[in-house]
Structure formats: structure tokens, C-alpha cells
Backbone as JSON, one array per atom type, in Angstrom:
{
  "sequence": "MNEFLSEREQLEVFRQWWRENGWYLVGGAGVALLGYFGWNQYQAREQAVAEQAAALYVELQQAVEDDSPQVEQILAELKADHADSPYAHQGSLLIAQDVLISDPARAIEELRRVMTTSSDAELSMVARLRLARVLAWRESYDEALTLLQVAEPGQFAARISEIEGDIHVALGDATAARSAYERALAEPGWETLDRNLLSIKLNDLEPVPTVSAIGEQGE",
  "N": [[121.23, 138.53, 81.78], [122.41, 141.46, 80.09], [124.21, 140.58, 77.35], [126.15, 142.51, 76.29], [127.2, 144.12, 78.13], [130.11, 144.77, 80.4], [132.28, 142.25, 82.53], [132.54, 143.39, 85.23], [130.79, 145.4, 85.09], [127.88, 143.55, 85.24], [128.42, 141.94, 87.59], [128.26, 144.17, 89.41], [125.47, 144.76, 88.43], [124.18, 142.27, 89.33], [124.53, 142.56, 92.21], [122.99, 144.34, 92.78], [120.65, 143.42, 92.57], [120.89, 141.51, 93.93], [120.58, 142.38, 96.56], [118.21, 143.62, 96.54], [116.45, 141.72, 96.33], [116.92, 139.18, 97.19], [116.67, 138.65, 99.78], [114.07, 137.55, 99.68], [114.68, 135.4, 98.54], [115.9, 133.72, 100.56], [114.27, 133.72, 102.25], [112.01, 132.44, 101.36], [113.52, 129.85, 100.73], [113.92, 129.14, 103.41], [111.38, 128.84, 104.43], [110.27, 126.74, 102.72], [112.41, 125.07, 103.32], [111.3, 124.54, 106.04], [108.76, 123.54, 105.86], [109.5, 121.4, 104.38], [110.79, 119.83, 106.26], [108.95, 119.7, 108.36], [106.7, 118.45, 107.21], [108.02, 115.71, 107.08], [108.55, 115.19, 109.52], [106.01, 115.06, 110.44], [105.34, 112.57, 109.03], [107.07, 110.86, 109.94], [105.87, 110.61, 112.67], [103.06, 110.2, 112.34], [103.56, 107.48, 111.53], [104.51, 106.29, 113.54], [103.04, 106.22, 115.13], [100.89, 104.42, 113.97], [102.76, 101.99, 113.88], [102.42, 101.23, 116.71], [99.75, 100.96, 117.17], [99.36, 98.87, 115.48], [101.18, 96.97, 116.69], [99.81, 96.65, 119.38], [97.68, 95.66, 118.2], [98.13, 93.15, 117.88], [99.21, 92.29, 119.92], [96.71, 92.03, 121.39], [95.58, 90.23, 119.85], [96.8, 87.89, 120.7], [96.43, 87.85, 123.3], [93.42, 87.24, 123.26], [93.49, 84.7, 122.1], [94.98, 83.22, 123.85], [93.42, 83.18, 125.81], [93.62, 85.41, 128.1], [93.29, 87.36, 130.69], [93.81, 89.93, 130.17], [93.13, 90.84, 127.88], [90.84, 92.8, 128.1], [91.67, 95.22, 129.04], [93.79, 95.65, 127.44], [92.5, 96.18, 125.04], [91.0, 98.2, 125.67], [92.99, 100.1, 125.68], [93.86, 100.39, 123.09], [91.56, 101.27, 122.03], [91.21, 103.9, 123.46], [93.61, 105.01, 122.63], [94.0, 105.12, 120.35], [91.56, 105.36, 118.52], [90.49, 106.16, 116.16], [91.66, 104.44, 114.54], [92.29, 102.12, 112.18], [93.01, 99.26, 113.24], [92.1, 99.27, 116.01], [89.39, 99.15, 115.16], [89.17, 96.77, 114.01], [90.18, 95.56, 116.07], [87.78, 95.41, 117.75], [86.2, 93.74, 116.24], [87.33, 91.78, 116.41], [86.79, 91.16, 119.01], [83.9, 91.11, 119.07], [83.81, 88.25, 117.94], [84.63, 86.79, 119.59], [83.17, 86.93, 121.66], [80.76, 86.08, 121.01], [79.11, 84.08, 121.82], [78.8, 83.98, 124.52], [78.37, 86.49, 125.06], [76.26, 87.89, 123.9], [74.59, 90.39, 123.3], [77.18, 92.01, 124.2], [78.56, 91.9, 121.4], [76.98, 92.44, 120.18], [77.05, 95.41, 120.18], [79.72, 95.75, 119.92], [80.19, 95.36, 117.37], [78.51, 97.43, 115.87], [79.69, 99.37, 116.71], [81.67, 99.5, 115.05], [80.6, 99.72, 112.8], [79.25, 102.29, 112.58], [81.06, 103.89, 113.33], [83.8, 103.43, 111.82], [85.96, 104.75, 109.33], [86.59, 103.56, 107.2], [85.12, 102.22, 104.63], [84.57, 99.49, 103.77], [85.31, 98.08, 105.89], [83.64, 99.09, 107.48], [81.16, 97.97, 106.66], [81.41, 95.43, 106.68], [81.4, 95.01, 109.2], [78.53, 95.66, 109.36], [77.55, 93.61, 107.88], [78.11, 90.98, 109.37], [76.86, 92.02, 111.87], [74.21, 91.94, 111.34], [73.85, 89.17, 110.92], [74.22, 87.8, 113.34], [71.82, 89.7, 114.11], [69.83, 88.29, 112.93], [70.65, 85.87, 114.19], [69.77, 86.33, 116.92], [66.69, 86.59, 116.21], [66.05, 88.87, 115.81], [64.57, 89.68, 113.36], [63.38, 91.52, 111.68], [64.83, 94.14, 112.25], [67.22, 93.0, 111.16], [66.96, 92.85, 108.52], [66.55, 95.52, 107.54], [68.49, 96.59, 108.55], [70.37, 95.72, 106.09], [69.31, 97.02, 104.27], [70.95, 98.92, 101.88], [71.88, 101.7, 100.11], [74.1, 101.95, 98.29], [75.42, 99.16, 97.51], [78.1, 97.95, 96.72], [80.47, 95.67, 95.79], [79.54, 94.23, 97.72], [76.65, 93.15, 97.41], [76.04, 90.85, 96.66], [76.48, 89.2, 98.8], [74.94, 90.37, 100.65], [72.45, 89.97, 99.8], [72.53, 86.95, 99.82], [72.61, 86.69, 102.53], [70.11, 88.02, 103.43], [68.44, 86.08, 102.37], [68.91, 83.73, 103.68], [67.6, 85.06, 106.32], [64.97, 84.8, 105.07], [64.57, 82.49, 104.86], [64.26, 81.3, 107.67], [62.33, 82.97, 108.64], [60.74, 81.6, 107.28], [59.72, 81.87, 104.5], [59.89, 81.02, 101.71], [59.74, 81.89, 98.73], [60.51, 84.16, 98.78], [63.02, 83.72, 100.09], [64.1, 82.3, 98.1], [64.17, 84.14, 95.81], [66.17, 86.31, 96.97], [68.24, 84.06, 96.84], [68.75, 83.65, 94.34], [69.38, 86.4, 93.07], [71.75, 86.56, 94.36], [73.36, 84.81, 93.39], [74.16, 86.67, 90.87], [74.7, 89.11, 91.28], [76.88, 91.82, 91.83], [80.19, 90.9, 93.21], [79.57, 87.89, 93.39], [81.36, 86.33, 93.2], [82.49, 86.09, 95.42], [81.35, 84.47, 97.19], [80.3, 80.92, 98.58], [79.31, 78.98, 95.91], [78.44, 76.46, 95.67], [77.5, 75.84, 98.47], [75.37, 77.73, 98.12], [73.9, 76.43, 96.16], [72.94, 74.17, 97.19], [71.32, 75.72, 99.5], [69.23, 76.96, 97.83], [68.06, 74.48, 96.49], [67.16, 73.12, 98.87], [64.96, 74.47, 99.48], [61.68, 74.82, 99.58], [59.69, 73.38, 96.32], [59.19, 75.08, 93.39], [55.61, 75.64, 92.7], [54.08, 73.6, 89.92], [52.52, 74.33, 86.59], [50.81, 72.48, 86.53], [50.45, 71.39, 89.04], [49.5, 72.96, 90.33], [46.81, 73.36, 89.25], [46.05, 70.53, 90.06], [46.0, 70.87, 92.71], [43.63, 72.82, 93.0], [41.64, 71.28, 92.03]],
  "CA": [[121.64, 139.85, 81.63], [122.58, 142.15, 78.85], [125.61, 139.79, 76.61], [127.14, 143.5, 75.75], [127.76, 144.58, 79.85], [131.43, 144.25, 80.75], [131.93, 141.51, 83.6], [132.19, 144.3, 86.28], [128.97, 145.66, 85.14], [127.32, 142.23, 84.89], [128.94, 141.72, 88.71], [127.58, 145.57, 89.96], [124.02, 144.46, 88.71], [123.52, 141.15, 90.12], [124.66, 142.97, 93.54], [122.33, 145.36, 93.21], [119.58, 142.86, 92.28], [120.66, 140.66, 95.42], [120.19, 143.46, 97.81], [116.81, 143.96, 96.51], [115.54, 140.64, 96.16], [118.14, 137.97, 97.57], [115.81, 137.87, 101.11], [112.97, 136.59, 99.24], [114.99, 133.95, 98.13], [116.3, 133.41, 101.65], [112.96, 133.6, 103.28], [111.27, 131.19, 100.26], [113.99, 128.76, 100.89], [113.69, 128.82, 104.62], [109.89, 128.12, 104.33], [110.14, 125.2, 102.05], [113.07, 123.62, 104.53], [110.54, 124.4, 107.28], [107.81, 122.85, 105.45], [109.86, 119.66, 104.41], [111.08, 118.98, 107.67], [107.76, 119.53, 109.09], [105.91, 117.2, 106.7], [108.7, 114.45, 107.46], [108.12, 114.91, 110.88], [104.53, 114.41, 110.6], [105.18, 111.44, 108.61], [107.29, 109.51, 111.11], [104.84, 110.64, 113.74], [102.23, 108.81, 111.71], [103.87, 105.8, 111.05], [105.19, 105.71, 114.71], [101.52, 105.91, 116.07], [100.64, 103.22, 113.32], [103.03, 100.93, 114.48], [101.62, 101.27, 117.96], [98.39, 100.34, 117.15], [99.84, 97.64, 115.01], [101.37, 96.03, 117.68], [98.73, 96.48, 120.23], [96.68, 94.44, 117.74], [98.76, 91.74, 117.41], [98.85, 91.68, 121.41], [95.15, 91.5, 121.51], [95.03, 88.88, 119.08], [97.53, 86.53, 121.6], [95.74, 87.79, 124.49], [92.24, 86.44, 123.13], [93.95, 83.18, 121.93], [95.48, 82.36, 125.11], [92.2, 83.71, 126.85], [94.35, 86.37, 128.92], [92.27, 88.54, 131.45], [94.71, 91.21, 129.8], [91.68, 90.9, 126.85], [89.97, 93.89, 127.97], [92.79, 96.3, 129.19], [94.67, 95.86, 125.9], [91.31, 96.87, 124.01], [90.48, 99.51, 126.11], [94.18, 101.06, 125.31], [93.76, 100.29, 121.7], [90.62, 102.33, 121.9], [91.62, 105.26, 124.0], [94.95, 105.79, 122.27], [94.03, 104.93, 118.59], [90.53, 105.09, 118.78], [90.2, 106.18, 114.5], [92.58, 103.44, 113.7], [91.54, 100.53, 111.47], [93.39, 98.42, 114.33], [91.13, 99.45, 117.03], [87.85, 98.48, 114.51], [89.62, 95.4, 113.83], [89.84, 94.9, 117.78], [86.29, 95.49, 118.27], [85.65, 92.76, 115.39], [88.21, 90.44, 117.09], [86.03, 90.94, 120.27], [82.9, 90.71, 119.05], [83.66, 87.19, 117.39], [85.3, 85.86, 120.61], [82.06, 86.55, 122.89], [79.12, 86.01, 120.31], [78.26, 82.59, 122.3], [78.84, 84.18, 125.76], [77.99, 87.69, 125.65], [76.19, 88.39, 122.43], [74.82, 91.89, 123.43], [78.63, 92.93, 123.88], [79.12, 91.44, 120.58], [76.24, 93.44, 118.99], [77.76, 96.38, 120.89], [80.81, 96.37, 119.38], [80.16, 95.62, 115.51], [77.8, 98.89, 115.84], [80.4, 100.76, 116.94], [82.55, 99.58, 113.87], [79.45, 100.27, 111.56], [78.94, 103.49, 112.68], [82.31, 105.19, 113.62], [84.64, 103.35, 111.19], [85.94, 105.58, 108.18], [86.82, 102.53, 106.22], [83.63, 101.71, 104.14], [84.48, 98.15, 103.6], [85.63, 97.51, 107.19], [82.24, 99.36, 108.06], [80.48, 97.22, 105.62], [81.79, 93.89, 107.06], [80.56, 94.9, 110.69], [77.44, 95.75, 109.12], [76.95, 92.23, 107.55], [78.25, 90.41, 110.79], [75.55, 92.74, 113.1], [72.64, 91.52, 110.72], [73.6, 87.86, 110.92], [73.86, 88.22, 114.62], [70.55, 90.1, 114.96], [68.77, 87.5, 112.97], [70.67, 84.6, 115.03], [68.68, 86.62, 118.26], [65.55, 86.49, 115.85], [65.38, 90.42, 115.55], [64.67, 89.69, 111.56], [62.91, 92.67, 110.76], [66.01, 94.95, 112.35], [68.5, 92.73, 110.48], [66.26, 93.09, 106.99], [66.71, 96.81, 107.81], [70.24, 96.88, 108.18], [70.91, 95.39, 105.03], [68.58, 97.92, 103.01], [72.13, 99.6, 101.74], [71.77, 102.12, 98.79], [75.0, 101.42, 96.63], [76.15, 97.94, 98.17], [78.85, 97.55, 95.55], [80.79, 94.3, 95.74], [78.79, 93.47, 98.78], [75.69, 93.26, 97.2], [75.84, 89.17, 96.36], [76.76, 88.71, 100.19], [73.79, 90.94, 101.42], [71.46, 89.33, 99.13], [72.66, 85.47, 100.65], [72.23, 87.0, 104.09], [68.49, 88.11, 103.23], [67.71, 84.82, 101.79], [69.04, 83.06, 104.91], [66.51, 85.31, 107.0], [63.82, 85.15, 104.65], [64.17, 81.06, 105.41], [64.21, 81.74, 109.0], [60.93, 83.5, 108.46], [59.49, 80.87, 106.55], [59.42, 82.71, 103.37], [60.08, 80.53, 100.8], [59.72, 82.4, 97.77], [61.26, 85.69, 99.12], [64.35, 83.1, 100.24], [64.5, 81.9, 96.36], [64.89, 85.66, 94.99], [67.22, 86.74, 97.19], [69.45, 83.38, 96.7], [69.17, 83.86, 92.57], [69.87, 87.39, 92.9], [73.01, 86.77, 95.16], [74.1, 84.43, 92.34], [74.25, 87.17, 90.01], [74.99, 90.28, 91.45], [78.49, 92.46, 92.46], [80.62, 90.2, 94.76], [78.92, 86.6, 93.51], [82.62, 85.57, 92.78], [83.29, 85.68, 96.75], [80.05, 83.46, 97.78], [80.07, 79.52, 97.92], [78.1, 78.76, 95.08], [77.83, 75.05, 95.93], [76.44, 75.96, 99.22], [74.11, 78.36, 97.78], [72.78, 75.96, 95.66], [72.32, 73.81, 98.33], [70.43, 76.49, 100.14], [68.46, 76.71, 96.84], [67.73, 73.12, 96.39], [66.43, 72.7, 100.03], [63.87, 75.34, 99.28], [60.12, 74.03, 98.82], [59.74, 73.5, 95.16], [57.79, 76.25, 93.21], [54.59, 74.88, 92.22], [54.13, 73.98, 88.35], [50.97, 74.95, 86.56], [49.98, 71.07, 86.62], [50.3, 71.1, 90.21], [48.53, 74.25, 90.63], [45.69, 73.21, 88.99], [45.59, 69.71, 90.88], [45.57, 71.67, 93.94], [42.71, 73.56, 92.88], [40.47, 70.13, 92.05]],
  "C": [[122.32, 140.12, 80.42], [124.21, 141.63, 78.27], [126.72, 141.39, 76.56], [127.76, 144.27, 77.2], [128.91, 144.1, 79.89], [130.98, 143.23, 81.91], [132.4, 142.42, 84.84], [130.95, 144.97, 86.11], [128.11, 144.67, 85.6], [127.51, 141.91, 86.62], [128.02, 142.84, 89.74], [125.92, 145.12, 89.94], [123.27, 143.41, 89.73], [123.74, 141.65, 91.7], [123.42, 143.58, 93.79], [120.76, 144.59, 93.27], [119.61, 141.96, 93.53], [120.45, 141.41, 96.46], [118.91, 143.89, 97.9], [115.95, 142.68, 96.77], [116.21, 139.31, 96.77], [117.09, 137.65, 98.98], [114.63, 137.21, 100.7], [113.5, 135.31, 99.02], [115.23, 133.21, 99.39], [115.35, 132.74, 102.45], [112.07, 132.35, 102.44], [112.33, 129.77, 100.87], [113.8, 127.93, 102.22], [112.24, 128.19, 105.08], [109.76, 126.66, 103.86], [111.12, 124.46, 102.94], [112.21, 123.53, 105.59], [109.53, 123.19, 107.15], [108.09, 121.18, 105.28], [110.36, 118.78, 105.58], [109.72, 118.76, 108.59], [106.86, 118.24, 108.78], [106.92, 115.58, 107.06], [108.44, 114.2, 108.92], [107.11, 114.58, 111.16], [104.2, 113.24, 110.48], [105.57, 110.41, 109.13], [106.32, 109.45, 112.53], [103.66, 109.59, 113.59], [102.39, 107.4, 111.74], [104.27, 105.54, 112.51], [103.84, 105.15, 115.62], [101.1, 104.69, 115.31], [101.21, 101.94, 113.61], [102.67, 100.75, 115.78], [100.59, 100.7, 117.95], [98.47, 99.11, 116.51], [100.21, 96.23, 116.01], [100.76, 95.6, 119.17], [97.59, 95.43, 119.94], [96.62, 93.11, 118.09], [99.03, 91.3, 118.81], [97.61, 91.53, 121.57], [94.96, 90.27, 120.72], [95.67, 87.55, 120.08], [96.73, 86.59, 122.63], [94.13, 86.86, 124.01], [92.59, 84.68, 123.07], [94.32, 82.51, 122.92], [94.45, 82.82, 126.42], [92.6, 84.13, 127.97], [93.5, 86.93, 129.54], [93.33, 89.8, 131.14], [93.51, 91.56, 128.51], [91.34, 92.75, 126.99], [90.78, 95.38, 128.2], [93.48, 96.62, 127.81], [93.24, 96.4, 124.93], [91.11, 97.84, 124.43], [91.56, 100.67, 125.65], [94.01, 101.23, 123.74], [92.7, 101.34, 121.35], [90.53, 103.49, 122.23], [92.56, 105.83, 123.37], [95.09, 105.94, 120.84], [92.92, 104.74, 118.14], [89.85, 105.13, 116.91], [90.84, 105.37, 113.74], [92.02, 102.49, 113.39], [91.82, 99.25, 112.37], [92.54, 98.51, 115.24], [89.6, 99.21, 116.71], [87.99, 97.22, 114.49], [89.62, 94.76, 115.09], [88.25, 94.4, 117.99], [85.7, 94.33, 117.44], [86.14, 91.5, 116.29], [87.01, 89.64, 118.34], [84.77, 89.92, 120.12], [82.85, 88.84, 118.45], [83.8, 86.07, 118.79], [83.86, 85.83, 121.52], [81.0, 86.55, 122.4], [78.43, 85.09, 121.24], [78.01, 83.17, 123.98], [78.41, 85.25, 126.33], [77.47, 88.72, 124.06], [75.67, 89.79, 122.21], [76.07, 92.67, 123.39], [78.91, 92.57, 122.38], [78.34, 92.5, 119.38], [76.76, 95.01, 119.1], [79.02, 96.71, 119.76], [81.06, 95.98, 117.7], [79.14, 96.89, 115.02], [78.57, 99.59, 115.92], [81.24, 100.8, 115.62], [82.21, 99.88, 112.84], [79.36, 101.21, 111.47], [79.85, 104.61, 112.74], [83.8, 104.93, 112.39], [84.91, 103.8, 109.52], [86.41, 104.81, 107.04], [85.6, 102.07, 105.78], [83.52, 100.45, 104.11], [84.82, 97.51, 104.67], [84.29, 97.85, 107.88], [80.84, 98.15, 107.6], [80.41, 95.65, 106.19], [81.26, 93.76, 108.31], [79.15, 94.86, 110.52], [76.78, 94.23, 108.77], [76.83, 91.41, 108.48], [77.07, 90.91, 111.71], [74.56, 92.1, 112.37], [72.63, 90.03, 110.86], [73.62, 87.71, 112.45], [72.46, 88.65, 115.3], [69.8, 88.84, 114.63], [68.94, 85.9, 113.67], [69.68, 84.69, 116.5], [67.71, 86.45, 117.64], [64.87, 88.06, 115.74], [65.46, 90.29, 114.15], [64.48, 90.78, 111.17], [64.15, 93.99, 110.99], [67.25, 94.39, 111.47], [68.12, 92.95, 109.09], [66.76, 94.69, 106.7], [67.89, 97.39, 107.44], [70.87, 96.52, 107.05], [70.17, 96.2, 103.68], [69.92, 99.11, 103.06], [71.9, 100.23, 100.42], [72.58, 101.6, 97.68], [76.3, 100.41, 97.58], [77.7, 97.67, 97.67], [79.05, 95.96, 95.45], [80.19, 93.49, 96.76], [77.46, 92.88, 98.73], [75.69, 91.56, 97.25], [75.86, 88.76, 98.01], [75.28, 89.27, 101.19], [72.54, 90.06, 100.93], [71.37, 87.64, 99.79], [72.11, 85.66, 102.07], [70.57, 87.02, 104.27], [67.71, 87.06, 102.65], [67.45, 84.04, 102.69], [67.83, 83.59, 106.26], [65.41, 85.14, 106.66], [63.71, 83.03, 105.37], [63.8, 80.81, 106.91], [62.73, 81.91, 109.41], [60.17, 82.44, 108.03], [58.93, 80.94, 105.26], [60.12, 81.98, 102.12], [60.61, 81.25, 99.26], [60.56, 83.69, 97.68], [62.84, 85.1, 99.08], [65.07, 82.92, 98.66], [65.03, 83.1, 95.96], [65.83, 86.08, 95.53], [68.39, 85.59, 96.81], [69.8, 83.57, 95.24], [69.69, 85.4, 92.53], [71.59, 87.63, 93.62], [73.96, 85.65, 94.0], [74.51, 84.91, 90.92], [74.67, 88.67, 90.07], [76.54, 90.55, 91.82], [79.02, 91.49, 93.44], [80.01, 88.72, 94.53], [80.25, 85.99, 93.6], [83.02, 84.91, 94.66], [82.45, 84.77, 97.37], [80.74, 81.82, 97.29], [79.04, 79.29, 97.15], [77.69, 77.48, 95.28], [76.84, 75.01, 97.25], [75.39, 76.71, 99.17], [73.28, 77.59, 96.99], [72.54, 74.82, 96.23], [71.17, 74.31, 99.13], [69.13, 76.48, 98.93], [67.64, 75.6, 96.63], [66.62, 72.63, 97.38], [65.15, 73.77, 100.59], [62.6, 74.48, 98.89], [60.02, 74.33, 97.32], [58.48, 74.45, 94.51], [56.98, 75.16, 92.26], [54.27, 75.0, 90.31], [52.66, 74.21, 88.09], [50.07, 73.54, 86.75], [49.55, 71.21, 87.85], [49.2, 72.05, 90.7], [47.05, 73.82, 90.3], [44.9, 71.57, 89.17], [45.24, 70.14, 92.02], [44.04, 72.44, 93.91], [41.43, 72.5, 92.55], [40.58, 69.71, 93.5]]
}
């Protein structure tokens, strides 16, 4: 306000301004408060839902460990009430591991579900790699190799190459296996591999023929 106005004049000017604009402030403050409390309520609800999913997952872990008949019921509840939660996908991974020997088809189903529905890229990739190994174990080699064709594998590149190497060994293709294992030693994520085991796998492959050996074979 103009510093040359008297106090009474300043007060009158403020009152007039308030009559004309005060409701904007009140309304704006109300909207802000509603937004604030609404956001806090949303966060509290999300936190509560996440805690419920976590509790169910822990319950599922214990049921699996105890070989409880409640396993399927708990998993069904986790999927129904928290379908998009990482805990539901972790539950599927857990069940897939538990039933791998007794019901490999069920394991494949659970792994495929996580791979195709999880919004967590890393969790989806973990499911993909496990699924590829299960398919290879079931001798569905072509399907497993196709599954491993990932455009941008990132830090999973080395693990993918190692699995590819294992599949080529199973197929009897030592040359392709060696190439895959050597890639695994240099690609992103190599530090997560057991390099000693990978070296053993490489050493167990048929030796690469030398020039002299090729010449002797020709004779």
C-alpha cells in the first residue's frame, strides 16, 4: 500500500480488497487443504495395502516351508487382492520353485505369468531366465533360446549368455556353447556370475582344433 496513506485509509483499502478478493484466498486454501489431506489419505491407504500384501507373502513363505495345505489358498488371496503387487509376483516365483519337480507345467505357468504381467522390469527378467532354464530342462530348447532373445538385456546380458551356453551344450553344439560362455565373461553383469564355474564349463567343452590337428585329420 501507498506509504503516504493514513492508517485509517490503509485499513479501508485493505477491507475493500478483502471484500473483493478474500474468497479467492479462502477457496484456494480450502482446495489446497483438501488436496493435502486427500494425498495423505491416499498414501496411507497405499501403505496399508502394501503391508497387507507383505504379510500375506510372509505367510505364504511359512506355509511353503511347512508344506501346509493352506499354500494354494494364501496364494489365491495374494493374487486376487494384490494382483499388481510385487509380492504377488514374488509369490508366483516361490511357488514355481516349490513345484518345479512335482508339477513342472505349473512352474512354467507361474513363471510365464510373472514374466508377462509384472511391471517390475527386473522381476520380469528374473522370471524369464528361470523359465528359459525350466524349458531347457524339459528339452524345449528352441523355445528357451527364443525366450532369451532380448533386445536390451542390460545387466542380465551375461546371465542370458551363460544360459544360452548351457542350452547349446545340451544340444551338442560345443562351438556355439563356447561362444556364448566367452560372451558371458565380458558382457554387462559378468560380475554376478560364478566365474570359476563358467571356466569349468569352458574347459569341459571339446577343445578347438589347432591348424596342425586339422591338417592331420585331412591326411
